[in-house]
N, C-alpha and C positions, 0 to 999 in steps of 0.2 A: 504493500500500500504506500509506504513512504517512498519507495523507489520510483513508483509511477509518478508521484508528485515531483520528485527531483528531476525526473526525465522531462516532464512537461515544462518545468521551469528552465531546464537546460536548453530545450529546443527553442525557447524564446530569447534567452540571454547568453547562451554559451558559457554559463557559470553555474557552479554548484551552490544551491541554497544551504548554507551552513546551519541555518536554524532547523531545517528539516533533517539534515544529516545528523544533527546532535541528538535526535530522538532515538537513534539506535543505541543500545546499551554498550556495545563494544564493536571492535573491528570484525571479529568473527561473524557476528550477527549481520553486520553491514554487508560483508562479502557474500555470505550465504544468500541474503535477500537479493543482492545484485545478480548473482548467478541465476537464481530462480526467475528473476524478471527478464533476463536476457533470453532464457529458454522459453518462457511463457509467451513473450511478445516477439520472439525472433529478432531481437535488436541487432543491428549490424553497425552501429555507430561506435567505433572503437575510441573516438575522442572522448565520448562520455565516460567510458571506463577509465581512461587515463586520468581525466580530470577528477573523477570520483576518487581514485586512489590518491591523487595529490592532495585532495581535500582531507583525506584521512591521515595525511602526514607521511605518506610514502615518498621517498626521494629517489632521484636517478633519472636516467634517460627514459624515453618512451618505451624502448625495448625492454629495459630493466623493470619498468613499472608493469608492463604487460605480463612479463614472466612472473613477477611477484604476485600479480592477481591470480594467475593460473596455479601457482604453487599453493596459494592459501584458500582459494575458492573450493569448497567441497565437491561441487559438481563440475568435472572437467569438460563436460559437453558445452559449457559456456564459452569454450575456446572459439566457437563459431563466430563470435562477435568480431574477431580479427581477420576473418577470411577475406573480406573485401579490401583490406589494407595490405597491399602487396609488400611493402617494406616490413611491416610488423610480422606479417605472415611468414616471410622468409626467415626473419630473425628467430621467431619462435620455433619453426621447424628445425632450423640448424641447432638450436639449443637442445631440443628434446631428442634429436638424433644423437647428439653428443652424450646426453644423459643415458640413453639406452646403450650406447657403445661402452660407456664407462662401467655400467652394470655388468656387461658381458665380460669385459677385460678383468674386472675385479673378481667376478665369480669363477672365471677360469683359473685365476691365481689361487683362489681359495680351495678349489678342487684339489690342487696339489698339496696345499697345507693341511686340509682336513682329511685325514686318512680314511675315516669310516663314512659310509654313505649317509647314515642318519644325521651326523653333524653337518654334512654338506647340504642335505635337504632342508634342515632347519635354517641354515644360512640363506639359501635362495628363496625359501618361503617368505622371509621378511622382505625380499626385494620385489615379489610378485605384484603387490598392490600398486607400487609406484611404477613398475613396468607397464601394468595395465593402463594406469592413468596417462602415462606418456604416449602410449599407442592411441588412446582415445583422442588426445589432443592432435596427434598427427592425422588421424582419420578425419576429425572435425575440420581441419584446415586443408583437407584434400591433398595431402602429401603424395608424391609419386611413389610407385611401387619400389623403385630403386632406393628410395630414402628410408623405407621401413621394413623391407622384406627380410633382411638378415636378422634384424631385431625381433621380428615377428616369429621367425623360425626358432630363434633361441627361446622366446617366451613360451612357445608351444612345448619345446623340450623341457624347460624348467617346470612347466605345469604338470606334465605327466611324470616327471621325476618325483615331485612333491606329492601329487595324487591325494589331495584332501578335498573335502566338500567345499571349503572356502576357495581353494585355488581354482576348482572347476567352475564355481559360481562367478568368479571374476572373469575367467576365460569365456564363459557362455554369455556374459553381459555384452561382449563385443560383437555378437551376431547382428546387432542393429545396424552395423556398418557393412555396406555392400562389399567393400574391398576385403574385409575380414572373412565374410561368408564365402567369397570367391576363393580366397586362399585355402580355407578349410576344405572346400569342395575339390580343389586341385590336389590336395594331399590325402584324400579320403582312403585310397588304397593303403597308403602308409599308416594312416590313423587306424584303420581296421586291423592291420597286421599287429600294431602295438597293442591294441585292445585284446586281440586273440591270444597273444603270448604273454601278456602281463596281467597283473591283478588290478586293473584300473577300476575305479568306482563307476557305478552305473551312470552317474551324472556326466561323465566324460562324453558319452555318446547320446545323451538325451535328445539333442537337436536332431540327429539323424533318425532316431526312433520316432519322434514326433512328426517328422516329415515323411515317415513311411518307407524309409530306405530299407529294402529287403535284406541285404547282406548284414547291415548293422542290427536290424531288428531281430533277425534269426540268431545272431551271435548273442544279443541281449537276452533272448528267451532261453538259449542254451545255458548261459552262465547262471541266470536266475533259477532255472530248473535244477541244475546240478547242485546249487547251494541249498535249495529248498528240500531236495531229496536227502541231503546229508544232515541239515540242521535247520529246522523251520524257524527257530528263534533267531538265528543268525541271519536268515533270509529276510525276516521281517525288519530286523534292525538295519541291515545294509541297504535294503530297498525301501526304506521308510518314506523317501521322497516319491510321491506318486508320479507316474508317467502315463499319459493317455495313449493307448494303442487302438487304432481302428475305432476311435470315438468312445472307447471304454475307459473311463477314469479309474475303474477298479481292476484293471487288467493285472497289475502286479499281485494284488491281493488274491485274485482268482487263480493265478498260476501257483502261488504258494499253497492255496487251499487244495489243489490237486494232490498234494502230498500229506494232507492233514486227515487223519483217520476219521475225525468227526465231520469233516466238511467236503471230502473229495467227491461224493456223489452229486451234491448240489453244484459243485464247481464244474463237473463234467457236463451236467445238464445245461448249465448256463453257457458254457463255451460252445457246445454243440448248437444251441439255439442261436447264438450269435453268428456262427458260421463263417467268420472272417478267416482269411488265410493264416493270419498270425495266431488266432485262437486255435485253429486246427493244428498249427505247428506245435503249439504248447501242449495240446492233447497228445500229439504224436510222441513228444519228448517224454511225457509222463507214462505213456503206454510202454515205451521201450524200457523205462526204468522198472516198471512192475514185471514185465516179461523177464528181464534180467534177474530180478529177485525171485522169479518163479512164484509170483503172488497171484492169487485168484482175482485180485482187483483188475488185472489186465483184461479180464473178460468184460469189465464194465465199459470199456472203450469201444 
């Protein structure tokens, strides 16, 4: 609300109304509100941001002030405000390309220093949020592929090394950018290979499953089925995040129920009634398990 008033005043006088600005309790609140306003109204007036920062007491060149805003604004998608200013855009892109390059160099050095994998993963886990934020800024500013590709490749590598729910949540948040989605599609065979031979969390391939990719969804079903057949409690825990398959929001729960003594009959009926190819694939996986176990339940399928 205050930011809208400030911007209205700014469009008239090219100055920041310090009386309105003083209504913010602190700088953090001010920059959060500014970022929200930029995104809500699609503001492209970079001068407003620079003067806003100056009024808050930030010093330095326009380039330094713009980078300070992006460093401290919680929502990095606000970087779009600088997209139409060629000079600031280039300076910001160069800065964040350097930031990413420094992460990679430092992490490579740390891999030599930290002998055990767990210590190394904890180290790079701390870098992932800032790497994601840097990539967001580069995508918002329309950086060229050659400016971010090496960094993006390394970010993907770090993410699957760490393999935590938080790391994949950060990774998946970038799908809103066309260039990111295109990159992941281009490496989908490599991605699937890593998933098949590694213990990646289900969140890692959630986007492919939601999109109905057959190879990824079948791999997802196989992994879920194997875990459910071994330990239902672990399956419920590891697959607690729901994933919709063929319009079925309860698909994961249904697959797990196929291996539950008290629920498997209802699960079979439900999946047969649905009739989707992935539902039938899950039934096939369960049937193979019961046949292997020489269980009479195999006849239920």
